[in-house]
C-alpha positions in Angstrom: -46.6 -16.1 -3.8 -45.5 -16.3 -0.1 -45.2 -20.1 -0.4 -43.7 -20.0 -3.9 -41.0 -17.4 -3.0 -40.4 -19.3 0.3 -39.7 -22.6 -1.7 -37.3 -21.0 -4.1 -35.5 -19.1 -1.3 -35.0 -22.4 0.5 -33.5 -23.9 -2.7 -31.2 -20.9 -3.2 -30.0 -21.2 0.5 -29.1 -24.8 -0.3 -27.2 -23.8 -3.4 -29.7 -24.9 -6.0 -31.0 -22.8 -8.8 -34.3 -24.2 -10.4 -34.0 -22.5 -13.7 -37.5 -23.4 -14.9 -39.9 -21.6 -12.5 -43.4 -21.5 -14.0 -46.9 -22.1 -12.6 -47.0 -25.6 -14.0 -44.1 -26.5 -11.7 -46.1 -25.9 -8.6 -48.8 -28.3 -7.3 -51.1 -28.3 -4.4 -50.5 -31.0 -1.9 -54.2 -31.8 -1.6 -57.6 -30.3 -2.6 -58.3 -28.3 0.6 -58.6 -24.5 0.5 -55.4 -23.9 2.4 -53.4 -26.7 0.6 -49.6 -26.3 0.7 -47.9 -25.7 -2.7 -45.1 -28.1 -3.7 -42.3 -27.2 -6.2 -41.8 -30.0 -8.8 -39.7 -30.7 -11.9 -36.1 -30.3 -11.0 -34.9 -31.5 -14.4 -33.2 -28.2 -15.3 -32.1 -27.4 -11.7 -28.5 -26.9 -11.0 -26.3 -26.9 -7.9 -24.7 -23.5 -8.1 -22.7 -21.0 -6.0 -19.9 -23.3 -5.0 -17.0 -24.8 -6.7 -16.3 -28.5 -7.0 -14.8 -28.8 -3.6 -18.1 -27.2 -2.2 -16.5 -23.9 -1.2 -18.2 -20.8 -2.2 -17.3 -19.1 -5.5 -18.9 -21.0 -8.3 -18.9 -19.5 -11.8 -22.0 -18.3 -13.6 -24.3 -20.8 -15.3 -24.2 -20.7 -19.2 -26.8 -23.3 -20.5 -29.8 -21.7 -22.2 -32.7 -23.4 -20.5 -36.2 -22.7 -19.3 -39.6 -21.9 -20.7 -40.0 -19.0 -23.1 -42.6 -16.9 -21.2 -40.6 -17.2 -18.0 -36.9 -17.2 -19.1 -34.8 -14.3 -17.8 -32.8 -12.1 -20.3 -29.5 -13.1 -18.9 -30.3 -16.8 -19.4 -30.8 -16.0 -23.1 -27.4 -14.3 -23.0 -25.9 -17.4 -21.5 -24.4 -15.9 -18.3 -26.5 -15.9 -15.2 -27.0 -16.9 -11.5 -29.8 -17.3 -9.0 -31.4 -13.9 -10.2 -32.9 -15.8 -13.1 -35.4 -17.4 -10.7 -36.4 -14.0 -9.4 -37.3 -12.9 -12.9 -39.4 -16.0 -13.5 -41.3 -15.3 -10.2 -41.9 -11.7 -11.4 -43.5 -13.2 -14.5 -45.7 -15.4 -12.4 -46.8 -12.6 -10.2 -47.6 -10.5 -13.3 -49.7 -13.3 -14.8 -51.5 -14.0 -11.5 -52.6 -10.4 -11.2 -53.8 -9.9 -14.8 -54.1 -13.3 -16.5 -51.5 -13.0 -19.3 -47.7 -12.7 -19.5 -45.9 -9.4 -20.0 -43.9 -10.5 -23.0 -46.0 -12.3 -25.6 -45.3 -13.4 -29.2 -46.4 -15.8 -31.9 -43.3 -17.9 -31.6 -40.3 -18.3 -29.2 -38.2 -16.0 -31.3 -40.7 -13.2 -30.8 -41.1 -13.9 -27.2 -37.3 -13.8 -26.6 -37.0 -10.6 -28.5 -39.6 -9.0 -26.4 -38.0 -10.3 -23.2 -34.7 -8.7 -24.3 -36.2 -5.3 -25.4 -39.8 -4.6 -24.5 -40.6 -2.6 -21.3 -43.0 -3.9 -18.8 -46.4 -2.4 -19.3 -49.5 -2.2 -17.3 -52.5 -1.8 -19.4 -54.9 0.5 -17.5 -57.9 -1.6 -18.5 -56.6 -4.6 -16.5 -54.2 -2.9 -14.0 -56.2 0.0 -12.6 -57.4 -2.0 -9.6 -54.0 -3.5 -8.9 -52.0 -1.7 -6.0 -49.0 0.4 -6.7 -47.0 -1.8 -4.4 -47.7 -4.8 -6.6 -46.6 -2.9 -9.7 -43.5 -1.7 -7.9 -42.5 -5.2 -6.9 -43.1 -6.5 -10.4 -41.0 -3.8 -11.9 -38.1 -4.5 -9.4 -38.4 -8.2 -10.2 -38.3 -7.6 -14.0 -35.3 -5.4 -14.1 -33.3 -6.7 -17.1 -29.9 -6.0 -15.4 -29.7 -9.0 -13.0 -27.2 -7.1 -10.9 -29.8 -4.4 -10.3 -32.8 -6.8 -9.9 -34.3 -7.1 -6.4 -33.0 -10.1 -4.4 -35.3 -12.9 -3.3 -35.0 -12.0 0.4 -35.9 -8.4 -0.4 -38.9 -9.6 -2.5 -40.2 -11.4 0.6 -39.6 -8.2 2.7 -41.4 -5.9 0.1 -44.4 -3.8 1.4 -46.7 -5.7 -1.0 -46.2 -8.9 0.9 -46.9 -7.3 4.2 -50.1 -5.7 2.8 -51.3 -9.0 1.2 -50.7 -11.0 4.5 -52.8 -8.5 6.5 -55.6 -7.8 4.1 -58.3 -9.9 2.4 -57.6 -10.3 -1.3 -60.2 -8.2 -3.2 -62.5 -10.4 -5.4 -63.4 -7.6 -7.9 -62.1 -8.3 -11.4 -61.2 -11.9 -10.2 -63.4 -13.6 -12.8 -62.0 -11.5 -15.6 -58.5 -12.5 -14.5 -59.4 -16.2 -14.3 -60.9 -16.0 -17.8 -57.7 -14.5 -19.1 -55.7 -17.2 -17.3 -57.8 -19.9 -19.0 -57.4 -18.2 -22.4 -53.6 -18.0 -21.8 -53.3 -21.6 -20.8 -55.7 -23.2 -23.3 -53.5 -23.4 -26.4 -50.4 -24.5 -24.3 -51.8 -27.9 -23.1 -50.0 -30.9 -24.2 
């Protein structure tokens, strides 16, 4: 998540909103254990935050784009800014910690309805071993009101990041999460 958020923050600082943040759009640069992550697929990205002359003050984006599980509520409403990428990162963090997305459905319409209305839930069976700091960060990243949502610099300063950088990642429940990730990904392959 440190590399992922760093890449998106760099893009935002350059005035680019990715608009399709999802695990499939990150690749390892090689097969080594400490391989660097690379962000890919800029097909839906948009230069944003400046008017046509390059001066600050660009309007909101309005195109409804993205991938259903990761799309932010404001994107579905057609009026959004850089905060949509923070939402998508929150979805990724949720999935990485438990193995499935917070908003599921049998079709896109159901997923979108849940994105717009359902509260984020932490099932005790899968989340009892996850830190309160991780849950706090996820809840701040998945605030529906984009104006109230945590900013990307604040995400990177959150206490969860500090704890994760200084501690070894616990391996308990790791295989359970990996199995749920495999189950979540299996039917989505092209």
